[in-house]
C-alpha positions as CSV (number, residue, x, y, z in Angstrom):
1,M,-0.1,0.1,0.2
2,L,2.9,2.3,0.8
3,H,5.0,1.0,-1.9
4,A,7.5,3.9,-2.1
5,A,7.8,4.4,1.9
6,Q,8.2,0.8,2.2
7,T,10.8,0.6,-0.3
8,L,12.4,3.9,1.1
9,F,12.4,2.3,4.6
10,T,12.9,-1.5,4.2
11,N,15.9,-1.3,2.0
12,A,18.1,0.4,4.6
13,P,21.5,-2.0,5.0
14,N,22.1,-3.6,8.3
15,G,24.2,-1.5,10.9
16,V,22.8,1.9,10.0
17,T,22.3,4.2,13.0
18,G,18.8,4.9,13.6
19,N,17.7,1.7,11.6
20,D,14.4,1.2,13.1
21,D,13.8,-2.8,12.4
22,L,14.5,-2.1,8.7
23,G,11.5,0.2,8.3
24,T,8.8,-1.8,10.5
25,M,8.5,1.1,13.0
26,S,8.5,3.8,10.1
27,A,5.8,1.6,8.4
28,W,3.6,1.5,11.1
29,Y,4.0,5.4,11.6
30,L,3.2,5.9,8.2
31,F,0.1,4.0,8.4
32,S,-1.1,5.9,11.8
33,A,-0.3,9.4,10.1
34,I,-2.6,8.8,7.3
35,G,-5.3,7.7,9.4
36,L,-5.2,3.8,8.6
37,Y,-3.7,1.6,11.3
38,P,-3.6,-2.2,10.9
39,V,-5.7,-3.7,13.5
40,T,-4.2,-7.1,13.5
41,P,-1.3,-8.1,11.3
42,G,-2.7,-10.5,8.7
43,T,-6.4,-9.5,8.8
44,G,-6.5,-6.7,6.4
45,Q,-8.4,-4.7,8.9
46,F,-7.5,-1.0,9.3
47,V,-8.8,1.3,12.0
48,L,-9.7,4.6,11.1
49,H,-8.5,7.6,13.2
50,A,-7.7,11.3,12.7
51,P,-4.7,11.7,10.0
52,R,-2.1,14.0,10.4
53,F,-2.3,15.3,6.9
54,E,-5.0,17.3,5.1
55,R,-4.7,15.3,2.1
56,V,-2.9,12.3,1.1
57,E,-2.7,10.3,-2.4
58,L,-1.5,6.6,-2.4
59,D,-0.3,5.2,-5.8
60,L,-1.9,1.6,-5.3
61,G,-0.6,0.6,-8.7
62,E,-2.5,-0.3,-12.0
63,G,-4.1,3.0,-12.0
64,R,-5.5,2.8,-8.8
65,T,-5.3,5.7,-6.3
66,L,-6.5,5.9,-2.6
67,R,-7.2,9.5,-1.6
68,I,-7.6,10.5,1.9
69,Q,-9.1,14.0,2.8
70,A,-9.1,15.3,6.2
71,P,-9.9,18.9,6.2
72,G,-8.3,20.7,9.4
73,A,-5.4,18.0,9.9
74,G,-2.2,19.0,10.3
75,D,-2.4,22.2,12.2
76,G,-0.9,20.7,15.3
77,Q,-4.0,20.6,17.3
78,L,-5.6,17.3,18.8
79,R,-8.4,16.2,16.2
80,F,-10.9,13.7,16.5
81,V,-13.1,11.9,14.0
82,A,-16.5,13.1,13.9
83,S,-17.5,11.3,10.8
84,A,-16.2,9.4,7.9
85,S,-17.1,8.1,4.3
86,F,-15.6,6.0,1.9
87,D,-16.2,6.9,-2.0
88,G,-19.1,9.1,-0.7
89,Q,-21.0,6.4,1.4
90,P,-21.1,7.4,5.0
91,Q,-19.1,5.3,7.4
92,S,-20.4,4.4,10.8
93,R,-17.7,1.7,11.1
94,V,-14.5,2.7,12.6
95,W,-12.8,0.2,10.2
96,L,-12.1,-0.6,6.6
97,D,-10.6,-3.9,4.9
98,W,-7.8,-4.1,2.5
99,E,-10.4,-5.6,0.0
100,Q,-12.2,-2.1,0.1
101,L,-9.3,0.0,0.0
102,R,-7.1,-1.9,-2.6
103,E,-9.4,-0.9,-5.6
104,G,-8.4,2.7,-4.5
105,G,-11.2,5.5,-3.8
106,E,-11.6,8.3,-1.6
107,L,-11.7,8.0,2.3
108,A,-13.0,11.5,3.7
109,F,-12.9,12.5,7.3
110,S,-14.6,15.3,9.1
111,L,-12.7,16.2,12.1
112,T,-13.5,18.0,15.3
113,G,-11.2,19.6,18.2
114,D,-13.6,19.9,20.7
115,A,-14.0,16.0,21.9
116,P,-14.4,12.6,20.5
117,A,-17.8,12.3,18.7
118,A,-20.2,10.6,20.8
119,A,-22.2,8.9,17.8
120,W,-19.5,8.0,15.3
121,G,-18.5,4.2,15.9
122,A,-20.2,3.9,19.1
123,R,-22.3,0.8,18.4
124,A,-20.8,-2.7,18.7
125,E,-21.3,-3.4,15.1
126,D,-19.4,-0.4,14.2
127,L,-15.9,-2.3,15.7
128,P,-13.9,-4.5,13.9
129,P,-14.7,-8.3,14.4
130,A,-12.1,-10.1,17.0
131,A,-9.4,-12.0,14.8
132,C,-9.6,-14.7,17.3
133,A,-13.4,-15.5,17.0
134,T,-14.4,-18.6,16.0
135,D,-17.9,-18.0,14.6
136,P,-17.4,-17.6,10.5
137,E,-19.7,-15.0,10.2
138,T,-17.8,-12.8,12.8
139,L,-14.2,-14.0,11.6
140,R,-14.9,-12.7,8.1
141,W,-11.3,-13.5,6.9
C-alpha cells in the first residue's frame, strides 16, 4: 500500500544508525499518520482515526489511487473523527478492510477538535470483528 515509503524504509542496510527494524516502525508510523492503522497483521483490517495530513494520495498501482481527505488535520491541534465516508458513502464503522481499500477511492474524514464524537463508531457493530473469533460470520477472513 505504501509502496514508495516501504521501499525507502525497508531497503536500509544493516548497521545504519537509527535503523528501526529495517523500516517496520516507520511503516507503522506512516499508516498511523494517514489515518489507517492495521488492527491485527494478517487480517487486512484498518482502524480509521484522525490523520495528521489534510490530503494524502497513495498510488496502489495499475491506475488505482487511494485519496484521503481530512480538512483541518495537520495544524498541530488535537483532532477527533466526527464522521467518515468512503467513496461518498457514510461510514459508521471505525474500520475498513483491504478488500475495500485496494481498489482505490476516496476516504474522507470530518474532524473536530472539541471532543471525541459520541455518535461515530459507538455501536458494537461498528467495531472490527475479533481476529480470534470462532464464528465464521464474525471472523470474515
